N, C-alpha and C positions, 0 to 999 in steps of 0.2 A: 834734495830733502828726501825722506823718507817713501815719499809717495811715488814720487818720481822713480826712484831706484826701483821699488816693487814694480811699477808698470813696466820698466826695462825688462825685468826678470819676465814677466807675463808676454811681454810683445816679440821676444827672442824665443820663448816655447812655441809663440802662434807662428814663429817665423816670418815675422815683418821686418821691414826695412826702416830703421829707427833712427829719426831726425831728433836732437834734444838739443834743449840750451840751458845754462847754467849762469850764475851770476858771477864767477870768478874765476881765475886761470887753475888756481888749485880745485875746483870743483869740476872743473871743464876736463883737467887732465885725467880724474877720478873717472869721467865717464869715458875717456878714451880705455882706461884700464879694465871697465867693464864691457870693451866690444864693441862701443857704439862709435861709426864712423863718422858720421856727420854731427858736428857740435858746433853749437855758436853761443853767441853772448847774449844773455835774456835782458842785461841793463842796456842794450841798445835794440831800438826798433829797427834797424836794418838786418835783422834776421829773418824778415818775411822774405824782402829782397833776395838774400844769400839761398834760402831754400828755394824759392823759384827758379832760380838761376841754376841750381843744380840738378833740379829736375826738369830742366826743359820747358820751363813755365806751365809744367802740370799741376804741381802740387801735391798734396799726401792726400790719403783716403780717409784718414782719422787724426784729430787734433784734439789732444789732451791738456785741457788749459787749467791754470791755477794764477796767471797774471790778470792784472786789472787795471781799467782805463782803456786807452788808445792801443795797448797789446792785445786786446780782444780783438779789435778791427782789421790788425795785421793779421792774427790767425786765420780768420776769415778769409783774406786775401790768398792765402796759401792752401785753401782747403779745395779739392777737385768737387767737380758736380758730383751729385748724389752722395758726397762726403757725409761726416760725421762728427759733429763738434762737442766733446764732452768736457762740460763746464764744473769743475772743483771747488773753484775759490768762492766765499761765501760774501765777500766785502761788498760785488757789486750787485749782488741780491738785495741787501739790507739797506745799500745806497741808491737802490733802484736806478740802477744805470740804463740808459736808453739806448736799445739796438735797432738801427735801421733794419727795413726789410728787404733791402736790395738784394744784399748776399744770399737772400733764400729763392731768388729766381734759379739758382743753379740747381734746384732739388735737393739742398742739403738738409739735415736733421739736427736739431737742437737740443740736448740734454742737460738740464741742471742737475745735479747728483749732490747729495746730501746724506752722507752713509749714516750720520746719527741717525736722521727720518729712516732710513732702512731697517736699522735694528729694532727702532721703535715701533713702526708701522705695519713691517712684514718680518715680524722674526722667524717663521719659517722659511721664507727665502733666504734671510740671513742665514738661519742653520745650515741648509743645504750649499750656499755659496762657501762657508767654512770649511765643511766637509770636503768640498773640491781642493780647494787650498790646501788643507793637510794631507790628503792626499799625493798632492804634488810635492809638498816638502819631503814625505816618505819615501816618495820616488826618486829625491835628490834634483828634482826639476827647480826647485825654489829653495831658496837660501835666506837666513835670517837677516835683517839690515845691520848696518852697522848703528854703532850707536856710542854717545859721548856721557859718562855717568857725574851728576854731581851729588854731593852729599847733601842731605835736606837741610842741613844749617847754611848752606852755599845756594839758596834757592834765588836768592837775588842774583848772583852770577850766572844762574844757570838762564835766567830771563833777559839778561844782557847779552848772552853770548847768543840766543835766538834773535833778540833784536838787531843784534848786528850780521843776521845771516851766515854766521861762519860754520856752523854746524854741517856736518855728511851723515845722514839718515836722521835717527833719531836721539833727542836728549832724554837721558831717564835721571829722574831723583829717587836716590834711596836712601834709607833711613840706617842710620850706622848701626843701631842697636834693635833694628826692626821695629814692628808695631806691635803693640802689646795693650790691653785694657786692664788697667790697673784697678784693681776691686778693693784694694788696701795699702794704706801708703804707710803704715807705721813702721819704722825702723827694723829691719831684721835683729834677732837677739843677737847673731853671732857678731853684729857689727856696732861700734858705737863711736859716734863721733867725738873726737878729741881736738881740741885746740892747743895750738904751742903757747905756751906762757909767755914765752920770751917773742912776742908778737904784739901788735899793736892793731884794736878793732876802733872804727869811726862809725857811730850810729849817729843820723840825722833825725830830727825829732824823737830824741833818745833821752828826753827829761820830763816825758810824760806819757800816759796810756801804753798802747803796744809797742812804741818804740822803746819805752823806758823796762818794760817787761823783758822785751828781747834782749836789752843790755842784762839785766839779771839774769837770764837764760845762759848767756855768752860766759858771763863768770862761773857758772855752774859746769861748763863744757871744760873749763880751765884757762881762760882768757884772765892776764892778771894785768893788762893795760887798757885803758877805755878812755876815747874820747867822746865826750855826750853834748849834742850839740842841738840849740835852738835859737828861735829869734830872739827870745826874752832872757835865758839861762836860768839856772836852777833859782827860780824865784817863788817857786810855789813850796809849800812845808813839807809838801808829801816828796817833791823830788830832792830838796835838801835831807829828807832822813834816809832815802832809798840810796844816794851818793854817800851817806855818813856809813851805811850798813854794810855797802862794796869796800869803803876805805877800811871797815874794821875788820874785814876779812883777807886783808892784806894786798888789796888789787890799788893800783895806780890809776885814779879817776880824776879825770879834765874835765869839768861843767862849765861849759862856755857860751856866751850869747853871741852867735854866729849866722848871719843871714846867708842861706844857702842860695839866694837868687842872685849875690853879687860874688860874682868872680873874684874879685882882688880880696875881700875879705876871707874867702875860701883859701886862695892861693897863700894867704898869709899865715893862715892857721896851720895848713900843711905844712909851711916851711918852719914855722916854729915847732910841729911835732918831729919833723925830722931831726932837729935839734935836741929835744929834750926827753923821745922817748925811743923805746925799740921800732924798728922798721914797721910799716905798717901794711898790714896781710888782708886785712880784710874790712869793707865797707858795708854797713846795712844804711839803704836809704828809706827813712819810715815817714819823712816830713810829710804831712797833710793837712791841708784847709779844706774845708767843706764848708759851701755856702749856695745851698739849694736856690732853684728857680726855674720858671718855667722858661722856655726859648724865647718865647715872646716878649717877655719881660726883662731878660737879662741884658746888662750893658757892658761895656769893655772892663770897666773896673771889677765886675763880678766875675768877667770871665779870667781877668789877669790873677787876681788873685787868688783862685783856683789852681791855674794852669801853673805860673810860676815857680811855687816849690819843689814840683814833681818835676815839669818838664825841663827848665832852667838848671835846678838844683843837680837831676840826675846827669845832666850834659856836661855840666861844670868839673862835676866829680870825675866823669868819665875822661875827659879832655885833660885835667891836672893830674892824673895818676896813670894817664894811659904807658906811661913809660915805667911804671914800678911792677916788682912782680908782686903783683896783688893773689892771693891764693882765693878769695871770695869777693864778689860784689853781688852784692843782694840787693835787689829792689822789691819794695810791698807794692802792689798793685792790686785790682778789687775784683770779684766775680762779676762786677756789673759789667766789665768789656764783653762777658759773656752773653748775657743777656740783655742789658739795657737797664736802663732804672728811671722812670717819668721823673723829672724835676731834678735831674743829676746831669746833664749834657755835659757840663765842664766838666765833672768830674770824669766822669767816664771818659770823655778824651784825653782827660791829662793821664792816666791811668793805662790807657792804650800806646802813648807815647813811651813809657817805661817799658812795655812790651817789646815795641820797634828797639828800642836801644838794646835791650836784651839780647834779639837776635842779630842785630848789626855786632855786637861785641862777640859774640859766640861765632860768627862769620870771620870773625877776624883773628879767631884763636884765642880771646881773651876770656876769663873765666865771666858768668852772667848767671845767676839765678833769679829769674823774674817770678814771684808768687801771686795768683789772685785769689784773696783773702774773701771769704763770704763774712757774715758778721759773727764778730768777737763779742762774747758774753761780757767777760768779769773787768775788761780793762779799756779805754779808750773811749771814742766817741758815743758807741751805743751805751756804752756803763753808765752814761752821763744823762741819757735820753731814753727812757725807759719805754715810752710811749713810741717813739720811734721803732727801736727796737721791736715791740710789739707786733708794729704794722708790717715791719719787714717779716717777721717770723710768720704771720699770717699768710702774707704773699708766696713766700719760698716754701711755705708748709713743713718746714723744719725749725729744729731750735737754734739760737746762735752756739756757737762751739766755744768751748774754753781755750783760754791763751796757752794753758801747758799742752794739750792735746794738738793746737796748731801749730807749738815749736817742735813736738817730737815728730810732725810731718813734715816741717821744714828739715829736720836733720835727715828725716830720710831722702829728701831732693838733694841734698849737697853730697850725701854717701854716695847718691847714684847718679850724681850731675844731670839732675832735670831741670827743665825750666818750663813756664809758661804754664802749668797745671793750675787749676781752679781746686780751693779746699774749701768746702762748706758743706752743710748738713740742708739735703731740701726735699720737698715729696714734687715729683714731677708732676703727677697730674693737677697740685696745687698750682704749682708755678704755671704751667702750660696753659691753664685758664686766661691769663691774663699777658700773655705773650705772643705777638702776632706772628712772629717768625716760628709757633711750634712747631708746623710741619715741616721746618726745614730738614735736609738729610744730615746735617749739622748735628741734631739733637737725636737721631734715629734709635739708636744705641740706648740714650735714657728712655726713651718712648716704650721701647720694647722692654726693657728692666721694670717700667712702672705698670706695664699690662700685665704683669704677674701678682699684681696688687690683690687686696681683699674685696674689690669689688663695690665697696660700700657707698659711692657716690651714687645721687639721684640721677636717673637717667632724664634727656629731655620730655621721652615719651610719659615718663611718670609725671613730670611737670603738667604736661598739657593735659592729661588726664585730671588732674588735681583742679585744674584752672577751667576745664569744662563744666565741672559742677557747679560752678560759682555764678552769679547772677550779673547782669552787665555791671551795676554798679561797684558790687564786692570784684568784679574782676579788675577793674578799673584802679579801685584804692589799693590792692594787693600787687598789680603789676607796679603802680607808682612807687611802693614801699620797697619794691625787689630792684627796681632800677636806679633808687635814693642809694640803696646797700651797693650795687655795683658802680656807681658815680663816687660814692664816698670811698669806695675802697681804691679807687684808681686816684682821685683828687687828694686823698688823707683827709677826707672832712667827715666829721661824725653826720650820718644818716638824718637826724633828727635836727640839724643845723640847715638842711638845705630845703631851696625853695622851689618847688616843683613847676612853678610860675615861671622862673627865671630861666633864661640862655644859659646853656651847660657852658657855652664859650665866653660867658660873661664870668663863670665861675673861676675860669683857669684849663679847663679845657683845650689841649692842644690838638695839631693832626695824629700827631703820633698817638697820642691817648683816645682821640676818637676811635682809631682802627685797633687798638685794644680794646675798648669798649664794646663794637660790632664783634669781635671775635668771642668777647665773654658772653653777648646776648645771643648770638646765634648758638653757641656751645649748650646754653642754659633754655631755651626755648625752641630748640631744633628749627628755627624759623631762618629764612635767607634776606639778610638785611644789607644794601649796600651802605658804602659809607657816605654817601652823598644824603642819605635819609636823615643823617643828623643836623646837616644843614638845611634841608626840608620841616623839619621837624625839632628844632633846637631845646625844646624844654621837655624836660621827664615827664610832663601830662599829654605833651603831644605824641611823644615818641610811645609813650604807653596806649596810646590812642590807636596808633600805626599798626603795633603789634598786635592790639587785638582785631583787628581788620584782616590781618594774617592768620591767626589761630581760630577765628571763629569763620573766615570765609566770606567776610562780608564784602558788599560792595564797595569801593573807592568813591564816593559820589564824584568828588573833582576829575577822577579818571573817566565815570562813565559820562560826565557833561562833555568833557575834551573829545570823548571818543564822538559822541552824537554829533556835538558842531562839525569836526572834522567829516563825518558820512554826509552832512548835509551842504558844506563845502563843494567835499568833492562830486555829488551830485549834479549841483548848479554849473562848476566847471566842465562836466561831461556834457551840459546841454547845451552850453555856450559853444564847444568845438564840434559839436554835430556828432557826437558819439552816439552808437545803436546800443551802448550796453545800458540793460535795465537797472531802474535803482535796485532792485533784489540782487542783480549780481553784483552791483558795487556794494551794496551791504555785506552780503556775504564774503567780499574780498575783505573788508574792512575789518569783519569778523575774525575773520583767519589771522590777519595781521595783529589785531589786538591780542591774539591767543599766543602769540610769540613771547619770549622773554623781554619785559620791561623794567627796565632798573635794576636787573640781575633776578628778577623773580618771575616766574611763570604764573601769566594773570590770564584770564577768561572773563572779558566785559561783554555781557550783552547788550 
């Protein structure tokens, strides 16, 4: 491994005699090429006896270990008195592996080494060590490690390669086209996507909504042969009119009823297309079923109805056309896979599978473009559900995009062979307010960009100052109204329909939504609120009272009573056991304990 090779270089620089283990013949031969004279098999525990035999039972002065389990004890056996054991492996740390004290009778020292903590906790020492290493590289004492390179689209192969322990040195993942932040994805003016007229495109979900609009867009790009399918076919008047309009432009359009979740039906359609149309060159998988619901109430049928069209449909299309020379394999996913969306666990899972399939196809050298669409304004599900569209726009802090803009971006993605990008309009500050994972490094670039905004948001300090001017009764009423708005935003319930005395869990709040609510309340009021508080105060009224206790600095009487009871019990136990400690001492000790963080909050209870 890379660490072992680096250690060998440093040991040679120090003039040490090196005993090394490796797990394969190839790796052991490589160690000998590095000038290591004593090489053993790390896959066999016999290496300890062999090292002792070669050292006349004396052993070695330093062990650098990354092996786990029984190999640790064998390494202790080969360590000389006053030797040093350097542990680099993390597995036994996290599994809390027990090590007996007997080896330490020989005055040995054990060092647990975690380089990640070194950089985080001791940055000055890290800087000094790196400076020493760089000087040795300049002098030619140390040399770069060998490595094996994988392209980013072959990341699965890279992990398999590492899993099989085949690497010598390090594994490197590179990006074929580099990494860049894309600020605008409008297609370059010099390039225009043109589709061959003597080719056929298949569009699933192509007889309604965004799928139908995509089919019309394909015609505008030059397509003259289309197969549009859905479960019911062209029953709707709008679909029949759109098909007639495209046919009037000289386009051959097959509008068929075909269930993409049935492999036999899909195979029969493809066979018919092969006999009656030009070669299939492109597929757009836009089939979608949306059936929202909370996880706790979602049944198997609800999962199946949403997952099947996207997951099975895409998989069957992939399997049935894998041998065809396709130019395009386009999958319509959703931006919900980036951020999540309460009530759409089944929908998010279905779209995540499309993204995985796209990565798989690209790793095989097959075309695949998966797009994570945000809200589309003028066609599709949201166009028919204005109330839901308004709720999403409020949550995202931006407007739904027009289908024409979305398809322009799709053209750019196809021209540049890009996949997996999200296309949406959003206000990060608005979205982050409802996003439990907003602090994740994954979104750091969005957060930095949002930090350059106009700063109109009301701060928690401003809210606290406003609330401080209210009487207790007005404060409670105001907080209840604010909490109703927060809960209503998450559950998509009008605030005036919410009963402040009813459990928020009975209203449909699940654990993920609970985290979302806590994050929103902490951000809005500047208080520290553990998620457990929702279980302890499950109604809006109780939650408002708890927040008042924090904002006003009042004593929580339940906690005061509990502390007083604990003090009395402790004093009684001390007397029973003959303790000479005074009641005052115990009282001070309890007070000190109560001052420590309790339930995620700093509390002082007299």
